[in-house]
C-alpha positions as CSV (number, residue, x, y, z in Angstrom):
1,M,50.7,0.4,-39.3
2,N,48.8,3.5,-39.0
3,L,47.3,4.5,-42.5
4,L,44.7,7.0,-41.3
5,P,45.6,10.8,-41.8
6,K,46.4,12.9,-38.8
7,S,44.1,15.7,-39.9
8,S,41.3,16.2,-42.5
9,R,43.7,18.4,-44.7
10,E,45.7,15.3,-45.4
11,F,42.6,13.8,-47.3
12,G,43.2,16.3,-50.1
13,S,47.0,15.8,-50.3
14,V,48.4,14.0,-53.5
15,D,51.5,13.4,-51.2
16,Y,49.5,11.7,-48.7
17,W,47.7,9.5,-51.2
18,E,50.8,8.3,-53.0
19,K,52.5,7.3,-49.6
20,F,49.1,5.7,-48.5
21,F,49.1,3.4,-51.6
22,Q,52.9,2.6,-51.5
23,Q,52.4,1.4,-47.8
24,R,49.2,-0.5,-48.7
25,G,50.6,-2.1,-51.6
26,K,48.4,-4.1,-53.9
27,K,45.7,-5.1,-51.5
28,A,42.6,-3.0,-52.1
29,F,41.3,-0.6,-49.5
30,E,37.6,-0.1,-49.2
31,W,37.4,3.1,-47.3
32,Y,33.6,3.5,-47.0
33,G,32.4,0.0,-47.2
34,T,33.0,-3.0,-49.5
35,Y,31.1,-3.8,-52.8
36,L,28.9,-6.0,-50.9
37,E,28.0,-3.4,-48.4
38,L,27.4,-0.7,-51.2
39,C,25.6,-2.9,-53.8
40,G,22.3,-2.4,-52.5
41,V,22.3,1.3,-52.9
42,L,24.4,1.3,-56.2
43,H,22.0,-1.2,-57.9
44,K,19.1,0.9,-56.8
45,Y,20.5,4.0,-58.5
46,I,22.6,2.8,-61.3
47,K,21.2,0.7,-64.4
48,P,23.8,-1.8,-66.0
49,R,23.1,-0.1,-69.4
50,E,24.0,3.3,-68.2
51,K,27.6,5.0,-68.8
52,V,29.3,5.4,-65.2
53,L,32.1,7.8,-64.5
54,V,33.9,6.9,-61.1
55,I,35.7,10.0,-59.5
56,G,38.3,9.0,-57.3
57,C,38.5,5.2,-57.9
58,G,41.7,4.6,-55.9
59,N,42.7,1.0,-55.6
60,S,39.1,-0.2,-54.7
61,E,37.8,-3.1,-56.3
62,L,34.6,-1.4,-56.7
63,S,34.6,-0.8,-60.4
64,E,35.9,-4.3,-61.2
65,Q,33.2,-5.7,-59.3
66,L,30.5,-3.5,-60.9
67,Y,32.0,-4.7,-64.1
68,D,31.7,-8.3,-63.3
69,V,27.8,-8.1,-62.4
70,G,27.2,-6.6,-65.9
71,Y,28.1,-2.8,-65.6
72,K,30.3,-2.5,-68.7
73,D,30.6,1.0,-69.4
74,I,32.6,2.5,-66.7
75,V,35.5,5.2,-66.8
76,N,37.5,5.7,-63.7
77,I,39.7,9.0,-62.7
78,D,41.8,10.0,-59.9
79,I,44.4,12.3,-58.6
80,S,46.8,9.7,-57.8
81,E,49.0,7.7,-60.4
82,V,48.2,4.7,-58.3
83,V,44.6,5.5,-58.1
84,L,42.2,6.8,-55.0
85,D,39.3,5.5,-53.3
86,K,35.4,6.4,-52.8
87,G,34.9,9.5,-50.7
88,T,36.5,11.7,-53.2
89,L,34.4,14.9,-52.2
90,D,35.3,14.1,-48.6
91,A,39.0,14.0,-49.4
92,I,38.9,17.3,-51.3
93,L,36.6,19.5,-49.4
94,T,38.8,19.4,-46.1
95,D,38.1,22.8,-45.0
96,E,35.9,26.0,-45.9
97,E,38.5,28.1,-47.2
98,E,38.0,30.1,-50.3
99,K,40.8,28.1,-52.2
100,T,39.1,24.7,-51.2
101,L,35.6,25.7,-52.0
102,Q,36.7,27.2,-55.6
103,Q,38.3,23.6,-56.2
104,V,35.2,21.8,-55.1
105,D,33.0,24.1,-57.1
106,R,34.9,23.3,-60.2
107,M,34.7,19.6,-59.7
108,L,30.7,20.0,-59.3
109,A,30.4,21.9,-62.2
110,E,32.3,19.3,-64.2
111,V,30.0,16.7,-62.9
112,G,26.9,18.7,-63.9
113,R,28.7,19.1,-67.3
114,V,29.4,15.6,-68.1
115,L,26.0,14.3,-67.0
116,Q,23.0,14.1,-69.0
117,V,19.4,15.2,-68.1
118,G,18.1,12.4,-65.7
119,G,21.6,11.2,-64.9
120,R,22.7,10.8,-61.3
121,Y,25.7,11.8,-59.4
122,L,26.4,9.1,-56.6
123,C,28.6,10.4,-53.9
124,I,29.6,8.0,-51.0
125,S,30.4,9.9,-48.0
126,L,30.3,10.4,-44.3
127,A,28.2,13.5,-44.7
128,Q,30.1,15.7,-42.5
129,A,28.1,19.0,-41.7
130,H,30.4,21.2,-44.1
131,I,30.3,18.6,-46.8
132,L,26.6,18.0,-46.9
133,K,26.0,21.6,-46.8
134,K,28.1,22.3,-49.8
135,A,26.8,19.3,-51.9
136,V,23.1,19.9,-51.2
137,G,23.4,23.5,-51.7
138,H,25.2,23.6,-54.9
139,F,22.9,20.8,-56.7
140,S,19.7,22.2,-55.1
141,R,20.5,25.7,-56.6
142,E,21.0,24.0,-60.0
143,G,17.5,22.7,-59.6
144,W,18.6,18.9,-59.0
145,M,16.6,16.4,-57.0
146,V,18.6,15.7,-53.8
147,R,18.3,12.6,-52.0
148,V,20.5,11.3,-49.1
149,H,20.6,7.5,-48.5
150,Q,22.0,5.9,-45.5
151,V,23.9,2.8,-46.3
152,A,22.7,0.0,-44.0
153,S,25.6,-1.8,-42.2
154,S,25.9,-5.7,-42.3
155,Q,25.0,-7.6,-39.3
156,D,28.7,-8.7,-38.5
157,Q,29.5,-5.0,-38.6
158,V,26.9,-4.1,-36.4
159,L,28.3,-6.6,-33.7
160,E,31.9,-5.4,-34.2
161,A,33.4,-4.2,-31.0
162,E,35.6,-2.0,-33.2
163,P,33.4,-1.0,-36.2
164,R,35.1,0.5,-39.3
165,F,33.7,3.9,-38.8
166,P,31.7,5.4,-35.8
167,L,29.8,7.2,-38.2
168,P,27.3,5.9,-40.9
169,V,28.2,5.9,-44.6
170,F,25.8,7.8,-46.8
171,A,25.1,7.9,-50.4
172,F,24.2,11.3,-52.0
173,I,22.0,11.0,-54.9
174,M,21.8,14.0,-57.1
175,T,19.5,13.8,-60.1
176,K,19.8,16.1,-62.8
177,F,16.6,18.0,-64.1
178,R,16.3,20.0,-67.2
179,P,16.5,23.6,-66.1
180,T,13.2,25.5,-65.8
181,P,13.5,29.2,-65.8
182,G,11.7,30.8,-62.9
183,S,11.1,27.6,-61.1
184,A,11.8,27.7,-57.5
185,L,11.1,23.9,-56.9
186,Q,13.5,22.1,-54.6
187,I,13.3,18.5,-53.7
188,F,14.9,17.1,-50.5
189,E,14.7,13.5,-49.6
190,L,16.0,11.0,-47.1
191,C,16.3,7.3,-47.4
192,A,17.3,5.7,-44.0
193,Q,17.3,2.2,-45.1
194,E,18.2,0.4,-48.4
195,Q,14.7,-0.8,-48.9
196,G,12.9,2.0,-47.1
197,K,10.5,4.5,-48.6
198,P,12.3,8.1,-48.8
199,T,11.0,10.7,-46.9
200,R,10.2,14.2,-48.5
201,L,11.6,17.1,-46.3
202,E,10.8,20.7,-46.6
203,S,14.2,22.1,-46.7
204,A,18.0,21.6,-47.0
205,E,18.3,22.5,-43.3
206,R,15.8,19.9,-42.0
207,L,17.6,17.3,-44.3
208,A,20.9,18.2,-42.7
209,E,19.3,17.9,-39.2
210,A,17.8,14.4,-40.1
211,V,21.2,13.2,-41.1
212,R,22.7,14.7,-37.9
213,E,20.2,12.7,-36.0
214,R,21.3,9.5,-37.5
215,Q,24.9,10.3,-37.1
216,Q,24.4,10.9,-33.5
217,Y,22.6,7.6,-33.1
218,A,25.2,5.5,-35.0
219,W,28.0,7.3,-32.7
220,L,25.9,6.4,-29.6
221,C,25.8,2.7,-31.1
222,S,29.4,2.6,-31.3
223,Q,29.9,3.8,-27.8
224,L,27.6,1.3,-26.5
225,R,29.5,-1.6,-28.3
226,R,32.8,-0.5,-27.2
227,K,32.1,-0.2,-23.5
228,A,29.2,-0.6,-20.9
229,G,28.2,1.9,-18.0
230,L,27.8,4.8,-20.1
231,G,25.2,6.1,-17.7
232,S,21.7,7.0,-18.5
233,V,21.1,6.2,-22.3
234,S,17.7,6.7,-23.9
235,L,16.4,7.3,-27.3
236,D,13.3,7.5,-29.3
237,L,12.4,5.4,-32.2
238,C,10.1,7.2,-34.5
239,D,7.4,5.9,-37.2
240,G,9.3,6.2,-40.6
241,D,6.4,7.7,-42.3
242,T,4.9,10.3,-39.7
243,G,8.2,11.1,-37.8
244,E,6.1,10.5,-34.6
245,P,7.9,8.7,-31.7
246,R,6.9,5.2,-31.5
247,Y,9.1,3.6,-28.9
248,T,11.2,5.0,-26.2
249,L,14.3,2.9,-25.5
250,H,16.4,3.1,-22.3
251,V,19.7,1.1,-22.2
252,V,20.7,-0.3,-18.7
253,D,23.9,-2.1,-18.0
254,S,24.4,-4.4,-15.0
255,P,28.2,-4.5,-14.3
256,T,27.6,-6.8,-11.3
257,V,26.1,-9.6,-13.5
258,K,28.5,-12.3,-14.2
259,P,28.8,-12.9,-18.1
260,S,27.9,-16.1,-19.6
261,R,26.9,-17.4,-22.8
262,D,23.3,-16.7,-22.5
263,N,23.0,-13.5,-20.7
264,H,24.5,-10.9,-22.8
265,F,21.5,-9.0,-24.0
266,A,17.7,-8.9,-23.6
267,I,14.7,-6.6,-24.5
268,F,12.0,-5.9,-21.9
269,I,8.6,-4.5,-23.3
270,I,6.8,-2.5,-20.8
271,P,3.2,-3.1,-21.1
272,Q,1.0,0.0,-22.2
273,G,0.1,2.2,-19.3
274,R,2.7,1.1,-16.9
275,E,5.7,3.2,-18.0
276,T,4.9,5.6,-15.4
277,E,5.4,3.0,-12.7
278,W,8.8,3.4,-10.6
279,L,10.4,0.1,-11.9
280,F,9.8,1.2,-15.4
281,G,9.8,5.2,-15.4
282,M,12.6,5.9,-13.0
283,E,16.4,5.3,-13.6
284,E,16.8,3.6,-10.1
285,G,13.9,1.5,-10.9
286,R,15.2,0.2,-14.3
287,K,18.5,-0.7,-12.6
288,Q,16.7,-2.9,-10.2
289,L,14.7,-4.3,-12.9
290,A,17.9,-5.1,-15.1
291,A,19.6,-6.7,-12.0
292,S,16.9,-9.1,-11.3
293,A,16.6,-10.1,-14.9
294,G,20.1,-11.2,-14.8
295,F,21.5,-9.7,-18.1
296,R,24.5,-7.8,-18.9
297,R,22.6,-5.2,-20.6
298,L,18.7,-4.7,-20.7
299,V,17.0,-2.4,-23.0
300,T,13.4,-1.3,-21.7
301,V,11.0,-0.4,-24.5
302,A,8.0,1.9,-23.6
303,L,5.1,2.1,-26.2
304,H,3.8,5.4,-27.2
305,R,0.0,6.3,-26.9
306,G,-1.4,7.2,-30.2
307,Q,0.5,4.3,-31.8
308,Q,-1.0,0.9,-32.9
309,Y,0.5,-2.4,-31.9
310,E,-0.7,-5.5,-33.1
311,G,0.9,-7.7,-30.4
312,M,4.1,-9.0,-28.9
313,D,5.1,-10.8,-32.2
314,S,4.9,-7.8,-34.3
315,I,6.6,-5.6,-31.9
316,Q,9.4,-8.2,-31.8
317,A,9.5,-8.3,-35.5
318,E,9.6,-4.5,-35.8
319,L,12.4,-4.2,-33.2
320,S,14.6,-7.0,-33.9
321,A,16.9,-5.4,-36.3
322,R,17.1,-1.9,-34.6
323,V,17.7,-3.0,-31.1
324,M,20.6,-5.2,-32.4
325,E,22.8,-2.0,-32.9
326,L,22.4,-1.6,-29.4
327,A,23.9,-4.9,-28.2
328,P,26.9,-5.0,-26.1
329,A,30.5,-6.0,-27.3
330,G,31.4,-9.6,-27.2
331,M,27.9,-10.9,-28.1
332,P,27.9,-13.8,-30.7
333,A,26.6,-13.0,-34.0
334,Q,23.8,-15.6,-34.1
335,Q,23.0,-15.0,-30.5
336,Q,19.1,-15.2,-30.0
337,V,18.2,-12.0,-27.9
338,P,15.2,-12.9,-25.6
339,F,12.2,-10.4,-25.6
340,L,10.7,-10.2,-22.1
341,S,7.5,-8.6,-20.5
342,V,5.2,-8.9,-17.6
343,G,2.9,-11.8,-18.2
344,G,4.0,-12.0,-22.0
345,D,1.4,-9.3,-22.6
346,I,1.8,-5.6,-24.2
347,G,-1.0,-4.4,-21.8
348,V,-4.0,-2.3,-22.5
349,R,-4.3,1.4,-23.1
350,T,-7.5,2.9,-24.3
351,V,-7.6,6.8,-25.0
352,Q,-11.1,7.9,-24.0
353,H,-10.4,11.6,-24.7
354,Q,-7.8,13.9,-26.0
355,D,-7.7,18.0,-26.2
356,R,-5.8,21.0,-25.5
357,S,-6.0,23.5,-22.7
358,P,-4.7,27.0,-23.2
359,L,-2.9,26.7,-19.8
360,S,-1.7,23.1,-19.4
361,G,-1.3,22.3,-23.1
362,D,-2.3,18.8,-24.6
363,Y,-3.7,16.3,-22.6
364,V,-5.2,12.8,-22.7
365,I,-7.6,10.7,-20.7
366,E,-6.7,7.0,-20.9
367,D,-7.9,3.8,-19.1
368,V,-5.1,1.4,-18.2
369,Q,-5.2,-2.0,-16.9
370,G,-3.3,-2.6,-13.7
371,D,-1.5,-5.6,-11.9
372,D,-4.7,-7.2,-10.6
373,R,-6.6,-6.8,-14.0
374,R,-8.5,-3.9,-12.5
375,Y,-8.7,-0.7,-14.7
376,F,-7.6,2.9,-13.9
377,R,-8.3,6.2,-15.5
378,R,-5.4,8.7,-15.7
379,L,-5.2,12.4,-16.7
380,I,-1.7,12.7,-18.6
381,F,-0.4,16.2,-19.6
382,L,1.7,15.4,-23.0
383,S,4.3,17.8,-22.0
384,S,5.4,15.4,-19.2
385,R,3.9,12.2,-20.8
386,N,5.4,9.9,-18.2
387,V,3.9,11.7,-15.1
388,V,0.3,10.7,-14.2
389,Q,-1.3,13.9,-13.3
390,S,-4.4,12.5,-11.7
391,E,-5.7,8.8,-11.4
392,A,-8.8,6.9,-10.5
393,R,-9.8,3.3,-10.3
394,L,-12.9,2.1,-12.2
395,L,-15.5,0.4,-10.5
396,K,-15.5,-3.4,-10.9
397,E,-18.4,-3.7,-13.2
398,A,-16.5,-1.1,-15.6
399,S,-13.3,-3.3,-15.3
400,H,-15.4,-6.4,-16.0
401,R,-16.8,-4.7,-19.1
402,A,-13.4,-3.7,-20.4
403,Q,-12.0,-7.1,-20.1
404,K,-14.8,-8.8,-21.9
405,K,-14.5,-6.2,-24.7
406,R,-10.8,-6.8,-24.7
407,K,-11.3,-10.6,-25.2
408,K,-13.8,-9.8,-28.1
409,D,-11.2,-7.4,-29.7
410,R,-8.6,-10.0,-29.5
411,K,-10.8,-12.5,-31.3
412,K,-11.2,-9.9,-33.9
413,Q,-7.6,-9.1,-33.9
414,R,-8.1,-5.5,-33.3
415,P,-5.1,-3.6,-32.1
416,A,-4.6,-2.9,-28.6
417,D,-4.8,0.7,-28.6
418,T,-7.9,1.2,-30.7
419,A,-10.6,-0.3,-28.4
420,E,-13.8,1.8,-28.0
421,H,-14.7,3.7,-24.9
422,L,-16.4,2.0,-22.1
423,P,-20.2,1.7,-22.6
424,A,-20.9,3.4,-19.1
425,A,-21.3,7.2,-19.0
426,P,-17.5,8.2,-18.2
427,G,-18.0,9.8,-14.6
428,Q,-20.3,7.0,-13.5
429,S,-17.8,4.4,-13.8
430,I,-15.3,5.8,-11.1
431,D,-14.6,4.2,-7.9
432,K,-14.8,7.2,-5.5
433,S,-13.8,5.4,-2.3
434,Y,-10.3,4.6,-3.5
435,L,-7.4,6.9,-3.7
436,C,-4.8,5.8,-6.2
437,C,-2.1,8.2,-5.6
438,E,0.3,7.6,-2.7
439,H,1.0,11.0,-1.9
440,H,-2.9,11.6,-1.7
441,K,-3.1,8.9,0.9
442,A,-0.5,10.5,2.9
443,M,-2.2,13.9,2.7
444,I,-5.3,12.3,4.0
445,A,-3.5,10.6,7.0
446,G,-2.2,13.9,7.7
447,L,-5.7,14.9,9.0
448,A,-4.7,12.9,12.2
449,L,-2.5,15.9,13.1
450,L,-5.9,17.7,14.0
451,R,-6.5,15.6,17.2
452,N,-9.8,14.0,18.4
453,P,-10.1,12.0,15.1
454,E,-13.6,10.9,16.4
455,L,-14.9,14.5,16.3
456,L,-13.9,15.0,12.7
457,L,-17.1,13.3,11.5
458,E,-19.4,15.3,13.8
459,T,-17.9,18.8,13.8
460,P,-17.6,21.2,11.1
461,L,-14.0,20.8,9.1
462,A,-13.1,23.8,6.7
463,L,-10.5,22.8,4.0
464,L,-8.9,24.8,1.3
465,V,-7.5,22.8,-1.5
466,V,-5.3,24.5,-4.3
467,G,-4.8,22.4,-7.4
468,L,-8.0,20.2,-8.4
469,G,-6.6,18.1,-11.3
470,G,-9.1,15.3,-11.5
471,G,-10.8,16.2,-8.1
472,S,-10.1,12.8,-6.5
473,L,-8.5,14.5,-3.2
474,P,-11.2,17.0,-2.5
475,L,-13.8,14.6,-3.4
476,F,-12.6,11.9,-0.9
477,V,-12.8,14.4,1.9
478,H,-16.2,15.5,0.9
479,D,-17.6,11.9,0.8
480,H,-15.8,10.6,3.8
481,F,-16.3,13.8,6.2
482,P,-19.8,14.5,6.3
483,K,-19.3,17.9,8.2
484,S,-16.6,19.1,5.7
485,C,-16.8,22.2,3.7
486,I,-14.3,22.5,0.8
487,D,-13.1,25.4,-1.3
488,A,-11.1,24.0,-4.3
489,V,-9.0,26.5,-6.3
490,E,-8.1,25.5,-9.9
491,I,-6.5,28.0,-12.4
492,D,-7.4,26.0,-15.5
493,P,-11.2,25.9,-16.3
494,S,-10.4,22.8,-18.5
495,M,-9.3,20.8,-15.6
496,L,-12.9,21.5,-14.1
497,E,-14.5,20.0,-17.0
498,V,-12.0,17.1,-17.1
499,A,-12.8,16.3,-13.4
500,T,-16.6,16.6,-13.9
501,Q,-16.9,14.6,-17.1
502,W,-14.2,12.0,-16.6
503,F,-13.3,11.5,-13.0
504,G,-16.9,11.6,-11.3
505,F,-16.2,15.1,-9.7
506,S,-19.4,17.2,-8.8
507,Q,-20.0,20.4,-6.8
508,S,-22.4,20.6,-3.9
509,D,-23.2,23.1,-1.1
510,R,-20.2,21.7,0.8
511,M,-17.8,21.8,-2.2
512,K,-17.1,24.8,-4.3
513,V,-14.6,25.2,-7.0
514,H,-13.1,28.8,-7.5
515,I,-11.5,29.3,-11.0
516,A,-8.6,31.5,-10.1
517,D,-4.7,31.7,-9.6
518,G,-4.2,30.1,-6.2
519,L,-1.6,33.0,-5.4
520,D,-4.5,35.5,-6.2
521,Y,-7.1,33.7,-4.3
522,I,-5.1,33.2,-1.1
523,S,-3.8,36.8,-1.2
524,S,-7.4,38.3,-1.6
525,L,-8.4,35.9,1.5
526,A,-5.6,37.2,3.6
527,G,-6.2,40.9,3.0
528,G,-9.9,40.6,4.3
529,G,-8.8,41.5,8.0
530,E,-10.5,40.1,10.5
531,A,-13.2,38.8,8.4
532,R,-10.8,36.4,6.7
533,P,-11.8,32.9,6.9
534,R,-9.8,30.4,9.0
535,Y,-9.4,27.0,7.5
536,D,-8.6,23.8,9.4
537,V,-6.7,22.2,6.6
538,I,-5.1,23.8,3.7
539,M,-3.7,21.5,0.8
540,F,-1.5,22.4,-1.9
541,D,-1.3,19.9,-4.5
542,V,-0.3,22.3,-7.6
543,D,2.2,21.5,-10.3
544,S,4.6,24.0,-12.0
545,K,4.5,24.7,-15.6
546,D,8.1,25.7,-15.6
547,P,10.1,22.7,-16.8
548,T,13.4,24.5,-16.3
549,L,13.3,24.6,-12.5
550,G,14.6,21.8,-10.3
551,M,11.1,21.8,-8.5
552,S,8.0,20.7,-10.4
553,C,5.6,20.9,-7.5
554,P,4.6,23.4,-6.3
555,P,5.6,26.7,-8.3
556,A,8.3,28.5,-6.4
557,A,6.1,31.5,-5.7
558,F,3.9,29.4,-3.6
559,V,6.7,28.8,-1.1
560,D,8.2,32.3,-1.0
561,Q,8.1,33.4,2.7
562,P,5.9,36.6,1.9
563,F,3.2,34.2,0.4
564,L,3.6,31.7,3.2
565,Q,2.9,34.3,5.6
566,K,-0.5,34.9,3.9
567,V,-1.3,31.1,4.0
568,K,-0.6,31.2,7.8
569,S,-3.0,34.2,8.3
570,I,-5.9,32.0,7.1
571,L,-5.0,28.9,8.9
572,A,-6.6,28.0,12.0
573,P,-4.3,28.2,15.1
574,D,-4.5,24.4,15.8
575,G,-4.8,23.7,11.8
576,V,-2.3,21.9,9.4
577,F,-1.0,23.0,6.2
578,I,0.0,19.9,3.9
579,L,2.1,20.3,0.9
580,N,3.0,18.1,-2.1
581,L,6.6,18.8,-2.6
582,V,8.5,17.3,-5.7
583,C,12.1,18.9,-5.8
584,R,15.0,17.2,-7.4
585,D,17.6,20.1,-6.5
586,M,18.6,19.3,-3.1
587,G,19.8,22.8,-2.7
588,L,16.6,24.2,-3.5
589,K,14.7,21.9,-1.5
590,D,16.8,22.5,1.7
591,S,15.9,26.3,1.1
592,V,12.3,25.5,0.6
593,L,12.3,23.6,3.8
594,A,14.1,26.4,5.8
595,G,11.6,28.9,4.4
596,L,8.7,26.9,5.7
597,K,10.3,26.3,8.9
598,A,10.7,29.9,9.7
599,V,6.9,30.3,9.2
600,F,5.6,27.2,10.5
601,P,7.8,26.3,13.5
602,L,6.4,22.5,13.5
603,L,7.1,20.8,10.3
604,Y,7.0,16.9,9.4
605,V,8.2,15.5,6.3
606,R,6.9,12.2,4.8
607,R,8.8,10.7,1.9
608,I,6.8,8.8,-0.6
609,E,8.7,5.4,-1.5
610,D,9.8,5.1,-5.0
611,E,8.8,8.3,-5.9
612,V,10.3,12.0,-5.7
613,N,7.3,13.3,-3.7
614,E,7.5,14.3,-0.3
615,I,4.5,15.4,2.1
616,L,5.2,18.4,4.3
617,F,2.7,18.7,7.3
618,C,3.1,22.4,8.7
619,Q,1.9,23.5,12.1
620,L,1.8,27.0,13.8
621,H,2.8,25.9,17.4
622,P,5.7,23.6,18.5
623,E,3.6,22.5,21.6
624,Q,1.4,20.8,18.9
625,K,4.2,18.2,18.5
626,L,3.3,14.5,18.7
627,A,5.9,11.9,19.0
628,L,5.7,9.1,16.5
629,P,3.7,6.6,18.6
630,E,1.1,9.3,19.3
631,L,0.8,10.2,15.8
632,L,0.2,6.6,14.8
633,E,-2.2,6.2,17.4
634,M,-4.1,9.4,16.2
635,A,-4.1,7.8,12.7
636,Q,-5.5,4.4,14.1
637,A,-8.3,6.1,15.7
638,L,-9.2,8.1,12.6
639,E,-9.2,4.9,10.7
640,R,-11.4,3.2,13.1
641,V,-14.0,6.0,12.6
642,L,-13.8,5.8,9.0
643,R,-14.3,2.1,8.9
644,K,-17.6,2.2,10.5
645,P,-20.3,0.7,8.3
646,G,-21.7,3.0,5.8
647,R,-18.7,5.2,5.5
648,G,-17.8,3.4,2.3
649,W,-13.9,3.3,3.2
650,D,-11.7,0.9,1.2
651,D,-9.8,-1.1,3.7
652,T,-6.9,-2.1,1.1
653,Y,-4.6,0.4,2.7
654,I,-4.0,1.6,6.2
655,L,-3.6,5.3,7.3
656,S,-1.3,4.6,10.2
657,D,1.1,3.1,7.4
658,M,1.2,6.5,5.6
659,L,2.8,8.0,8.6
660,K,5.3,5.2,10.0
661,T,8.2,7.2,8.2
662,V,7.3,10.7,9.2
663,K,10.4,12.7,10.4
664,I,10.4,16.1,12.0
665,V,12.4,18.6,10.7
């Protein structure tokens, strides 16, 4: 039997409600929740000694149950002879036509008339946008305090495959204040949980936005309960006091996992500092993680920098109730949900420095612990908080100091994100022999295209690097190729300070940094006529500040054909132009490759595994082409030279491996 109205207008129809209760019979109908579900809110705001007027009581047992627990002065009214239900305002305010609004104004005016000063109007509602706007607007103009309180669902209702409503139920608590002539004070509050502390909001608009966020979250949870495979689903859980994001959750379903009693649902806590790794930071990686974990649904949880976490147990206690709202349909109500992690640890993240650049925005310098217990320093732009802008490995002695300090902090039960800075001077703790970024390793391997690798250590090598970041790439070339002379171009002066202070970078007679726009710098060089320099190697490793494009590296202007012609004019005839390309728009990427090919006839592409990055090696003459075996042989020769004693080469990676998957476009 379908008792629900066909349209919102029927809510306000006396005929509809008469018919409704005739079909329903004597059985009570608790439209917005039973007494047990609402009693927490009702007892919080109504005292047993107070007089209570129930507007729209329906055949609900609410008034009877309130009477049974000690509320003895209750008056019920309704528009139907058989009586109505909670949600009267929702039922009357079915549209925003003038006639309807006038009717609602009369009702709310009567509420104000019969309430004494200090009295409260409690309205149980779904808080649709037009209803919230009307109720909040009316009472705030009258000088009343406005609070919206979300009614918490019971655990059984959370796990229902078909919940009573896909939207949450709210209680409007409007407290009548004595009118104060000339006062413009308006009070808006939101209470998200029955026992939660109310949050004061600055305006009615912000209150409406906060309610809408909770409605969207509830709708998402209802969809997740009904079916799996909704695609990429992510959400932030924020600190209730500050509103700052505290956890980022990704919901991953594995339809190929066969259901069993114990594999419905699990939570995976990503150790701090590892949220940028492919397995945790990319959708395909999370799918692989979920499949290997063997659960129908896995929720990954990333911990935000700037937040304090006591440990795995406290995180589990904090998240347990909230993540159950994301559980799949069919999971038993008393099912224990496992919390998983890597090594059972929440990881280590120490924020060493935080600042703001006028060009790049807010950024942090942080030290994180890797798989092998070594520590790594990272530069993160907070506009892209899951992208590592620059990274360097700390020396072993610095890592050992950090580990000892961490053990000491554990004994003192110090939160994981509040460790003090490493005692060494920031720049002196960097292992300059090691390249952390895979795309940097591939770019260095591209030097094998210069032929005669043995001569690279004996003859001058002129390089132009556009994009400094932490300085790891130009510094590596400087330290390992003693005849190299490097011009590094960086548009943001703050990054030179970061590289120098935190990543061990320094200038010398062979390493000069030019604070300039790379476009302007190269254009100026290209306009120098016969006197213009000729570089053996030009490297672009520069990010775009425009997040709306499908290409985040380099900015689009750097691959325009007129500008590429300028790059060509300052490249030595047998030189190599190396470009880090990060492009998710396939059509745009094809266009970029075609433009490069038009200027540089010889084009190699090396895709970085488990990343979006592709390294492009561009040369001027097709006759420079090397077959893959020749290219690998050249890389091995270069590697042999660099492995000679005293070169400081880290032998944990092999240059030729960086070129095994190179393809010619």
